[in-house]
VEXDREN-90330 format. One record per residue (C-alpha): residue in one letter; x, y, z. Coordinates in pm, 1 decimal, always signed. Layout:
residues N
ATOM   type         px         py         pz
ATOM      A          X          Y          Z
...
This chain:
residues 447
ATOM   type         px         py         pz
ATOM      M       +0.0       +0.0       +0.0
ATOM      T     +148.0     +331.9     -106.1
ATOM      A      +61.5     +641.6      +90.7
ATOM      S      -95.3     +936.6      -84.0
ATOM      A     -147.7    +1300.9       +8.5
ATOM      S     -521.7    +1254.3      -54.5
ATOM      L     -569.0     +991.9     +217.8
ATOM      T     -811.9    +1069.1     +497.5
ATOM      H     -892.8     +887.0     +819.3
ATOM      P    -1115.5     +598.9     +703.7
ATOM      V    -1384.7     +680.1     +963.4
ATOM      T    -1349.8    +1036.8    +1088.8
ATOM      G    -1253.2    +1189.7     +755.1
ATOM      K     -961.2    +1368.9     +917.1
ATOM      S     -683.1    +1452.4     +674.6
ATOM      L     -382.6    +1226.1     +715.1
ATOM      A      -18.4    +1310.9     +671.7
ATOM      T      +92.6    +1489.4     +359.6
ATOM      G     +370.5    +1327.7     +163.7
ATOM      T     +459.0     +969.9     +251.6
ATOM      N     +474.7     +962.1     +633.2
ATOM      L     +143.7     +838.4     +773.8
ATOM      A     +269.5     +895.9    +1127.4
ATOM      T     +319.0    +1270.9    +1098.3
ATOM      D      -17.6    +1367.5    +1247.2
ATOM      L      -60.2    +1075.4    +1485.7
ATOM      P      -78.2    +1146.4    +1860.2
ATOM      R     +219.5    +1025.1    +2065.0
ATOM      D      +32.3     +913.0    +2377.2
ATOM      Y     -222.6     +641.9    +2449.9
ATOM      E     -513.6     +873.3    +2525.2
ATOM      G     -472.7    +1057.0    +2196.4
ATOM      L     -418.6     +740.1    +1997.0
ATOM      R     -719.0     +573.2    +2157.8
ATOM      E     -939.9     +866.0    +2059.6
ATOM      Y     -795.6     +863.6    +1708.3
ATOM      F     -838.6     +490.7    +1643.7
ATOM      Q    -1155.3     +422.2    +1844.1
ATOM      P    -1392.9     +496.6    +1553.3
ATOM      L    -1210.3     +230.8    +1351.8
ATOM      F    -1210.7      -12.8    +1642.6
ATOM      D    -1586.7      +38.4    +1680.5
ATOM      Q    -1636.1      -30.2    +1311.2
ATOM      I    -1424.2     -343.3    +1336.8
ATOM      A    -1622.1     -467.1    +1638.4
ATOM      A    -1952.4     -405.9    +1459.9
ATOM      G    -1855.5     -641.9    +1178.6
ATOM      A    -1683.9     -910.7    +1386.5
ATOM      V    -1983.0    -1144.9    +1424.9
ATOM      E    -2069.5    -1140.0    +1054.6
ATOM      R    -1707.8    -1201.8     +955.4
ATOM      E    -1694.7    -1494.1    +1196.1
ATOM      R    -2018.3    -1651.0    +1069.1
ATOM      E    -1937.3    -1600.8     +700.5
ATOM      R    -1559.3    -1648.6     +729.9
ATOM      G    -1515.2    -1309.8     +572.7
ATOM      L    -1151.1    -1208.0     +565.5
ATOM      P    -1100.8     -864.7     +726.7
ATOM      S     -903.9     -726.1     +432.8
ATOM      D    -1095.0     -396.8     +422.1
ATOM      V    -1058.8     -317.9     +792.3
ATOM      V     -689.3     -409.3     +788.5
ATOM      R     -642.2     -177.4     +491.5
ATOM      A     -825.1      +97.6     +679.4
ATOM      L     -598.3      +53.0     +981.4
ATOM      D     -291.5      +60.3     +757.5
ATOM      E     -406.9     +380.9     +589.8
ATOM      A     -472.9     +537.2     +929.7
ATOM      G     -110.9     +469.5    +1030.1
ATOM      F     -172.8     +187.4    +1277.2
ATOM      G     +132.8       +1.6    +1147.4
ATOM      T     +371.0     +289.3    +1228.0
ATOM      L     +331.5     +312.5    +1606.6
ATOM      R     +663.8     +152.0    +1703.8
ATOM      V     +878.3     +327.7    +1443.7
ATOM      P    +1128.7     +524.0    +1658.7
ATOM      A    +1090.0     +899.8    +1681.0
ATOM      N    +1440.4     +955.8    +1544.4
ATOM      H    +1327.9     +781.3    +1226.2
ATOM      G    +1012.4     +990.7    +1190.8
ATOM      G     +770.6     +759.7    +1372.1
ATOM      P     +550.0     +803.1    +1679.6
ATOM      G     +792.9     +597.5    +1890.5
ATOM      I     +526.7     +516.1    +2149.8
ATOM      S     +612.6     +306.1    +2453.3
ATOM      L     +541.8      -64.0    +2464.7
ATOM      V     +295.3       -4.7    +2747.8
ATOM      D      +90.1     +229.5    +2527.5
ATOM      F     +127.8       -3.5    +2230.8
ATOM      F       -2.7     -306.2    +2417.6
ATOM      R     -294.1     -106.5    +2555.0
ATOM      L     -395.1      -36.0    +2194.7
ATOM      V     -345.9     -401.1    +2096.9
ATOM      M     -583.9     -505.5    +2374.5
ATOM      D     -836.8     -245.9    +2259.5
ATOM      L     -817.3     -383.0    +1906.0
ATOM      A     -831.5     -744.4    +2024.4
ATOM      E    -1148.9     -668.5    +2219.8
ATOM      A    -1299.5     -547.6    +1891.8
ATOM      D    -1174.0     -848.1    +1690.5
ATOM      S     -899.2    -1079.4    +1810.4
ATOM      N     -822.6    -1190.4    +1453.1
ATOM      V     -736.6     -838.1    +1340.0
ATOM      A     -511.0     -773.2    +1639.4
ATOM      H     -334.3    -1106.3    +1582.2
ATOM      I     -263.9    -1013.9    +1219.4
ATOM      Y      -37.1     -727.7    +1331.9
ATOM      R     +178.1     -953.6    +1549.4
ATOM      S     +410.2    -1037.6    +1261.1
ATOM      H     +441.0     -678.6    +1144.1
ATOM      Y     +532.7     -547.3    +1486.3
ATOM      G     +768.7     -834.6    +1554.0
ATOM      F     +954.4     -722.3    +1243.2
ATOM      L     +963.8     -362.3    +1366.6
ATOM      E    +1101.6     -469.0    +1704.9
ATOM      S    +1372.3     -670.4    +1530.6
ATOM      L    +1455.7     -374.6    +1307.5
ATOM      R    +1572.1     -176.5    +1612.6
ATOM      F    +1880.2     -399.8    +1629.4
ATOM      Q    +1973.5     -391.7    +1259.8
ATOM      P    +2242.8     -178.0    +1092.4
ATOM      R    +2140.3     +179.0    +1009.6
ATOM      P    +2117.2     +129.3     +628.0
ATOM      I    +1869.0     -157.2     +675.9
ATOM      Q    +1669.1      +49.9     +924.2
ATOM      E    +1648.2     +340.8     +683.4
ATOM      A    +1539.1     +114.5     +398.9
ATOM      W    +1249.9      -37.8     +595.2
ATOM      Y    +1135.2     +237.1     +831.4
ATOM      S    +1061.5     +458.0     +531.4
ATOM      R     +848.3     +185.3     +375.2
ATOM      V     +655.2     +129.8     +698.3
ATOM      L     +593.3     +502.4     +744.0
ATOM      A     +450.6     +505.7     +390.6
ATOM      G     +202.1     +235.8     +488.8
ATOM      A     +376.3      -92.5     +408.5
ATOM      T     +322.9     -389.8     +639.5
ATOM      V     +522.8     -708.5     +690.4
ATOM      G     +389.5    -1058.4     +759.4
ATOM      N     +574.9    -1360.5     +889.9
ATOM      A     +672.1    -1705.0     +766.3
ATOM      S     +890.4    -1900.1    +1007.9
ATOM      T     +752.0    -2238.0    +1116.7
ATOM      E     +799.3    -2544.5     +899.9
ATOM      K     +561.1    -2839.6     +913.1
ATOM      G     +821.2    -3109.7     +965.4
ATOM      G    +1134.3    -3272.1     +833.4
ATOM      N    +1362.6    -3013.3     +988.8
ATOM      T    +1554.0    -3101.2    +1303.7
ATOM      L    +1492.0    -2882.2    +1608.0
ATOM      G    +1700.1    -2566.5    +1572.2
ATOM      T    +1742.7    -2603.3    +1194.5
ATOM      L    +1550.8    -2495.3     +884.9
ATOM      N    +1491.5    -2651.3     +544.7
ATOM      T    +1412.7    -2314.4     +387.6
ATOM      T    +1734.2    -2175.4     +239.2
ATOM      L    +1874.0    -1835.8     +153.0
ATOM      T    +2155.5    -1895.9      -94.3
ATOM      E    +2414.4    -1626.9     -157.8
ATOM      S    +2473.5    -1550.4     -522.2
ATOM      G    +2796.7    -1359.9     -472.7
ATOM      A    +2657.0    -1062.6     -664.0
ATOM      G    +2493.8     -873.4     -377.1
ATOM      T    +2169.2    -1070.6     -387.4
ATOM      A    +2048.7    -1404.7     -257.9
ATOM      E    +1782.7    -1658.5     -356.8
ATOM      L    +1507.4    -1781.2     -124.8
ATOM      N    +1356.8    -2130.7     -153.9
ATOM      G    +1135.5    -2326.3      +82.0
ATOM      T     +791.5    -2390.7     +230.5
ATOM      K     +643.7    -2261.7     +555.6
ATOM      F     +344.8    -2400.5     +741.7
ATOM      Y     +231.6    -2079.6     +913.4
ATOM      A     +248.4    -1743.1     +738.4
ATOM      T      +26.6    -1542.0     +973.2
ATOM      G      -78.2    -1204.2     +839.8
ATOM      S     +111.2    -1238.7     +513.1
ATOM      I     -195.5    -1241.8     +286.4
ATOM      Y     -280.5     -895.0     +419.1
ATOM      S      +75.8     -761.6     +395.5
ATOM      D     +302.6     -606.5     +134.2
ATOM      Y     +602.8     -810.2     +250.0
ATOM      T     +669.6    -1118.0     +458.3
ATOM      R     +974.0    -1197.3     +670.5
ATOM      V    +1099.5    -1552.2     +614.1
ATOM      S    +1343.4    -1739.3     +839.1
ATOM      A    +1601.4    -1938.5     +645.2
ATOM      A    +1925.8    -2130.9     +674.1
ATOM      R    +2223.2    -1958.4     +516.9
ATOM      V    +2387.1    -2125.5     +219.8
ATOM      G    +2711.9    -1991.6      +74.2
ATOM      P    +2792.8    -1955.4     -297.7
ATOM      D    +2967.8    -2293.0     -273.2
ATOM      G    +2643.0    -2462.1     -168.3
ATOM      A    +2754.7    -2532.1     +189.2
ATOM      T    +2505.3    -2462.7     +469.9
ATOM      Q    +2647.0    -2219.5     +722.2
ATOM      E    +2577.3    -2189.3    +1093.3
ATOM      G    +2302.0    -1961.9    +1214.5
ATOM      R    +2003.0    -1828.2    +1031.7
ATOM      Q    +1886.9    -1517.3     +853.4
ATOM      F    +1559.7    -1352.7     +765.3
ATOM      A    +1464.9    -1259.8     +411.7
ATOM      V    +1202.9     -988.1     +367.9
ATOM      V    +1029.7    -1042.6      +34.2
ATOM      A     +734.6     -887.1     -144.4
ATOM      T     +419.4    -1096.4     -117.1
ATOM      D     +332.2    -1022.7     -480.9
ATOM      D     +663.8    -1156.3     -612.8
ATOM      A     +614.1    -1416.7     -884.1
ATOM      G     +798.0    -1675.7     -676.2
ATOM      V     +577.7    -1630.5     -366.6
ATOM      T     +261.9    -1837.6     -317.2
ATOM      L      +41.0    -1774.2      -14.1
ATOM      E     -247.6    -2005.9      +74.7
ATOM      D     -533.6    -1929.8     +312.7
ATOM      D     -552.4    -2295.2     +419.7
ATOM      W     -534.8    -2267.6     +800.7
ATOM      D     -791.0    -2517.7     +934.8
ATOM      G     -784.0    -2439.4    +1306.7
ATOM      F    -1115.2    -2398.8    +1489.8
ATOM      G    -1021.3    -2050.4    +1613.3
ATOM      Q     -848.7    -1737.6    +1484.1
ATOM      K     -970.2    -1847.1    +1141.8
ATOM      L     -931.2    -1506.8     +977.3
ATOM      T     -563.4    -1435.3    +1050.8
ATOM      G     -436.4    -1555.7     +713.3
ATOM      T     -237.2    -1828.3     +884.1
ATOM      G     -160.5    -2063.5     +599.6
ATOM      T     +104.5    -2225.6     +382.3
ATOM      A     +366.9    -2015.2     +207.4
ATOM      V     +588.4    -2139.9      -75.7
ATOM      F     +898.5    -1953.8     -193.7
ATOM      S    +1053.5    -2052.8     -523.8
ATOM      R    +1368.3    -1880.9     -648.0
ATOM      V    +1273.0    -1547.7     -494.6
ATOM      P    +1549.6    -1288.4     -538.6
ATOM      V    +1645.5    -1106.5     -217.4
ATOM      P    +1852.7     -784.1     -227.7
ATOM      A    +2110.4     -710.1      +41.2
ATOM      H    +1892.4     -459.3     +228.7
ATOM      A    +1625.9     -730.6     +269.2
ATOM      V    +1855.0     -981.0     +445.4
ATOM      L    +1852.1     -952.7     +824.7
ATOM      D    +2101.5    -1143.1    +1038.3
ATOM      R    +1997.1    -1307.7    +1363.8
ATOM      A    +2246.4    -1407.4    +1633.0
ATOM      P    +2112.9    -1656.2    +1891.8
ATOM      G    +2124.9    -1513.9    +2243.0
ATOM      S    +2162.2    -1155.8    +2120.4
ATOM      A    +1963.6     -865.4    +2260.8
ATOM      E    +1749.8     -876.5    +1948.5
ATOM      A    +1672.0    -1246.8    +1990.0
ATOM      V    +1584.5    -1211.3    +2358.9
ATOM      H    +1366.2     -904.0    +2313.3
ATOM      E    +1180.6    -1015.9    +2003.9
ATOM      A    +1101.3    -1357.7    +2149.4
ATOM      A     +943.6    -1193.3    +2454.5
ATOM      F     +762.6     -935.9    +2240.9
ATOM      F     +615.2    -1198.6    +2007.7
ATOM      Q     +468.2    -1388.5    +2301.0
ATOM      L     +334.0    -1078.5    +2472.4
ATOM      V     +134.0     -987.3    +2161.8
ATOM      L      -46.8    -1320.5    +2195.4
ATOM      L     -113.7    -1252.4    +2562.2
ATOM      A     -249.7     -907.3    +2476.9
ATOM      V     -483.1    -1074.1    +2227.0
ATOM      L     -598.0    -1312.4    +2501.4
ATOM      A     -659.0    -1020.9    +2738.0
ATOM      G     -863.0     -852.4    +2466.1
ATOM      I    -1070.7    -1168.6    +2426.1
ATOM      A    -1135.8    -1171.1    +2802.2
ATOM      R    -1254.4     -811.3    +2776.7
ATOM      A    -1481.7     -903.3    +2486.0
ATOM      A    -1629.1    -1187.0    +2692.6
ATOM      R    -1693.6     -939.1    +2975.1
ATOM      R    -1855.1     -693.9    +2733.2
ATOM      D    -2084.0     -954.3    +2577.5
ATOM      T    -2175.9    -1110.4    +2911.8
ATOM      V    -2283.5     -774.4    +3050.7
ATOM      A    -2476.5     -687.4    +2733.4
ATOM      V    -2676.9    -1010.7    +2750.8
ATOM      I    -2747.1     -983.7    +3124.8
ATOM      R    -2864.8     -623.6    +3101.2
ATOM      T    -3133.8     -704.6    +2843.3
ATOM      R    -3236.1    -1058.1    +2938.3
ATOM      K    -3592.7    -1090.0    +3072.5
ATOM      R    -3632.1    -1469.3    +3086.6
ATOM      T    -3492.6    -1657.8    +3383.8
ATOM      F    -3474.0    -2016.3    +3506.8
ATOM      N    -3726.9    -2193.8    +3727.9
ATOM      T    -3437.4    -2301.0    +3949.5
ATOM      G    -3327.6    -1943.0    +4012.6
ATOM      S    -3446.4    -1662.7    +4238.6
ATOM      G    -3715.1    -1537.6    +4002.0
ATOM      L    -3538.1    -1202.9    +3967.7
ATOM      T    -3429.2    -1059.9    +3637.1
ATOM      F    -3074.9    -1149.8    +3543.2
ATOM      S    -2954.3     -793.6    +3597.9
ATOM      E    -3084.7     -801.5    +3958.2
ATOM      D    -3002.7    -1161.6    +4046.9
ATOM      P    -2707.2    -1166.2    +4294.2
ATOM      I    -2588.4    -1506.7    +4166.9
ATOM      I    -2566.4    -1375.5    +3810.5
ATOM      Q    -2404.5    -1055.8    +3931.9
ATOM      E    -2139.4    -1260.2    +4110.5
ATOM      A    -2072.9    -1466.6    +3797.7
ATOM      A    -2035.3    -1151.9    +3589.6
ATOM      G    -1802.2    -1011.2    +3853.4
ATOM      R    -1577.5    -1315.3    +3826.3
ATOM      I    -1556.9    -1272.8    +3447.9
ATOM      A    -1473.9     -904.5    +3495.5
ATOM      A    -1199.6     -994.1    +3744.5
ATOM      K    -1041.8    -1237.5    +3498.9
ATOM      A    -1039.5     -968.3    +3228.6
ATOM      F     -894.7     -712.4    +3469.3
ATOM      T     -619.9     -944.0    +3588.6
ATOM      A     -524.9    -1049.9    +3236.1
ATOM      E     -494.8     -687.1    +3126.4
ATOM      A     -296.9     -587.0    +3435.5
ATOM      T      -55.4     -876.9    +3384.9
ATOM      V       +5.4     -784.1    +3021.5
ATOM      L      +75.9     -422.7    +3114.4
ATOM      H     +315.3     -527.5    +3392.9
ATOM      A     +510.0     -736.9    +3139.9
ATOM      A     +500.5     -450.3    +2888.2
ATOM      R     +665.6     -221.4    +3144.0
ATOM      A     +936.6     -483.9    +3185.1
ATOM      L     +990.8     -486.6    +2808.2
ATOM      D    +1020.9     -107.1    +2803.8
ATOM      A    +1281.4     -132.1    +3082.2
ATOM      G    +1466.5     -405.8    +2893.6
ATOM      I    +1487.2     -199.9    +2574.6
ATOM      A    +1605.5     +106.6    +2765.7
ATOM      A    +1876.0      -93.8    +2943.6
ATOM      A    +1992.6     -252.9    +2617.8
ATOM      E    +2022.4      +85.8    +2449.2
ATOM      A    +2204.4     +231.4    +2748.7
ATOM      V    +2489.9      -19.7    +2719.2
ATOM      G    +2486.7      -34.8    +2337.8
ATOM      A    +2339.9     -384.7    +2317.7
ATOM      D    +2120.7     -267.7    +2030.8
ATOM      R    +2430.2     -232.2    +1809.8
ATOM      T    +2535.4     -516.0    +1580.4
ATOM      D    +2896.5     -500.2    +1709.9
ATOM      F    +2800.8     -536.2    +2077.9
ATOM      A    +3003.1     -810.4    +2247.8
ATOM      G    +2934.1     -754.2    +2616.7
ATOM      E    +2695.3     -914.0    +2861.4
ATOM      L    +2328.4     -839.8    +2815.7
ATOM      P    +2174.1     -628.1    +3092.8
ATOM      A    +1971.0     -805.5    +3359.2
ATOM      E    +1665.9     -595.9    +3269.3
ATOM      L    +1654.7     -757.2    +2924.2
ATOM      Y    +1639.7    -1106.0    +3072.7
ATOM      G    +1395.1     -969.1    +3326.6
ATOM      S    +1156.9     -874.7    +3048.9
ATOM      E    +1168.2    -1227.1    +2907.7
ATOM      L    +1102.5    -1372.7    +3252.8
ATOM      A     +810.9    -1134.2    +3305.1
ATOM      V     +651.3    -1257.4    +2983.8
ATOM      E     +711.4    -1620.0    +3081.6
ATOM      H     +529.1    -1563.8    +3409.7
ATOM      A     +242.3    -1402.9    +3221.0
ATOM      M     +226.7    -1695.6    +2979.7
ATOM      I     +131.3    -1928.4    +3266.4
ATOM      T     -161.5    -1721.1    +3390.1
ATOM      V     -307.2    -1507.1    +3111.5
ATOM      P     -418.9    -1798.9    +2890.5
ATOM      E     -610.9    -1950.3    +3180.5
ATOM      L     -775.6    -1614.9    +3248.1
ATOM      G     -870.0    -1557.3    +2884.7
ATOM      I    -1007.4    -1905.4    +2832.4
ATOM      G    -1182.8    -1893.9    +3169.2
ATOM      A    -1359.0    -1565.2    +3095.4
ATOM      A    -1477.9    -1693.6    +2758.9
ATOM      Q    -1599.1    -2020.7    +2909.1
ATOM      D    -1774.6    -1863.2    +3205.8
ATOM      L    -1983.5    -1654.5    +2967.7
ATOM      F    -2178.2    -1969.9    +2879.3
ATOM      L    -2212.7    -2083.3    +3239.6
ATOM      T    -2359.7    -1742.0    +3321.5
ATOM      V    -2596.9    -1684.6    +3030.1
ATOM      G    -2719.5    -2036.8    +2958.4
ATOM      A    -2806.0    -2236.1    +2648.0
ATOM      S    -2926.3    -1937.0    +2446.4
ATOM      A    -2563.6    -1820.8    +2430.2
ATOM      T    -2481.6    -2119.9    +2209.2
ATOM      S    -2687.1    -1983.7    +1918.9
ATOM      T    -2464.2    -1968.1    +1613.0
ATOM      S    -2624.9    -1637.8    +1517.2
ATOM      K    -2456.7    -1475.4    +1818.0
ATOM      A    -2115.1    -1633.8    +1748.9
ATOM      L    -2026.1    -1607.1    +2118.1
ATOM      D    -1838.3    -1933.7    +2087.6
ATOM      R    -1570.8    -1744.8    +1893.5
ATOM      H    -1432.1    -1605.6    +2218.0
ATOM      W    -1358.6    -1950.6    +2362.0
ATOM      R    -1234.7    -2093.9    +2031.1
ATOM      N    -1011.6    -1796.6    +1965.1
ATOM      A     -872.9    -1789.5    +2318.8
ATOM      Q     -801.4    -2161.2    +2311.8
ATOM      T     -628.9    -2131.0    +1974.6
ATOM      V     -407.5    -1840.4    +2079.2
ATOM      A     -317.2    -2018.4    +2404.2
ATOM      T     -187.8    -2324.0    +2215.8
ATOM      H      +86.0    -2130.6    +2036.4
ATOM      N     +331.0    -2211.4    +2314.6
ATOM      P     +265.1    -2507.8    +2545.2
ATOM      I     +220.7    -2371.7    +2897.0
ATOM      A     +381.6    -2681.9    +3048.1
ATOM      F     +716.3    -2599.9    +2885.6
ATOM      R     +702.6    -2240.3    +3005.4
ATOM      A     +615.1    -2348.6    +3360.2
ATOM      R     +908.6    -2591.8    +3363.1
ATOM      S    +1142.8    -2317.3    +3243.0
ATOM      L    +1024.4    -2086.2    +3518.8
ATOM      G    +1067.6    -2357.3    +3779.6
ATOM      D    +1422.4    -2414.9    +3658.9
ATOM      Y    +1490.8    -2042.7    +3688.0
ATOM      W    +1355.8    -2005.3    +4041.3
ATOM      I    +1520.8    -2324.6    +4167.3
ATOM      N    +1851.5    -2316.8    +3979.5
ATOM      G    +1879.6    -1963.3    +3840.9
ATOM      T    +1872.9    -2094.2    +3482.4
ATOM      L    +1781.2    -1824.5    +3232.0
ATOM      P    +1538.9    -1919.4    +2950.8
ATOM      E    +1712.4    -2038.7    +2635.8
ATOM      G    +1547.6    -2055.8    +2295.4
ATOM      L    +1616.4    -2335.9    +2048.7
ATOM      N    +1633.2    -2109.5    +1743.2
ATOM      A    +1369.9    -2288.3    +1531.4
ATOM      I    +1085.6    -2533.5    +1589.5
ATOM      G    +1150.2    -2879.8    +1447.0
ATOM      D    +1166.0    -3253.9    +1501.7
ATOM      A    +1315.1    -3366.6    +1832.7
ATOM      K    +1678.4    -3471.8    +1805.0
ATOM      I    +1680.1    -3755.8    +2058.8
ATOM      A    +1401.5    -3987.0    +2170.2
ATOM      A    +1343.0    -4004.0    +2545.9
ATOM      S    +1405.1    -4380.8    +2540.7
ATOM      A    +1758.4    -4317.5    +2418.6
ATOM      T    +1841.2    -4093.1    +2713.2
ATOM      G    +1667.1    -4277.2    +2992.7
ATOM      G    +1401.5    -4006.8    +2997.1
ATOM      Q    +1654.8    -3730.4    +3068.2
ATOM      R    +1651.1    -3417.0    +2858.7
């Protein structure tokens, strides 16, 4: 999407930035941004049930958000962006997720790319920040279906020796890419001699390139509109400015991993808020009651009031937990920048605050999914069988929460936290999802 001087706010009609920087007129604080985007969020919420029932992809509302500058929020101020804090950003993500969790989830890939860009060399930053400020968005294609050993990738980025590289491979999940101008693809590095090198890189390629095929074939029972499907890359040329290095254990790797997970938790908190909203709306207007109850209207029945209060508490706690973790991420970024850990030539020890942000997110990953799923489930226990009507699509809250919660098995995160508190072991990523290297029977059950 290319910005134009004639663009106006898709809902309010307010004139947007002149030239090519959609962020020029955006507020820099949460209150201002909330007021600016709320008309769009309301429009998105109004169409959420119909999209869910008809499986209507939210292409138009995503385009409207892009044109309103929603994709520019984390572009640093010194590059012409709003440069808002992560706390303010995640508050907006939760607002959007309450309106439609699918739409909020779509932006996870784009903002993961922007967070990663903070740690890239200046020429790469300048190449991509300008595109984002003009309205471009970036999807994601990282996970492979199988056949790759844990920590390795079958997708390859082969150096040509002439300043470009060639991308080949297939990805199982390409969330958000069908709505985006580009997608960021993780790949193993292959030299001009054909030898696979250590480490991995990311290739950022245009989604309309002739060698890129994107399928909307995600068959999960929730988050069905996120464009999470298969991506195939065949001989896609990649210029030098579109190749991003990734060093395991670097400040970039630690921060982005935590950020990626916190977006999911913000989506879950938004779902909990949506469950609270819909529960209250039904209770306020419901006249029928059960012969086993008190005979009072639902809005006056103390048992129903208590049930609604429990849903509200789950939503409140989920949101508060996400914001606590977001503050830790802000502190981690600030500490990394203070010691120069955001530079590509940094060789020192990472600041404790950066690891602290990852640990904060891991703690949140144990509790927020339970809160989100619980709020969505309790809606049905409160309202009764009429809530199961497909015309209301209230089941989407539970299905979507359950689907988001499965992205990272809670049991593994809980074990990692236990290891940290008992033994002081910091979390360590395994670089890429893949087939297990050693069967438990071969190690006597030891990891």
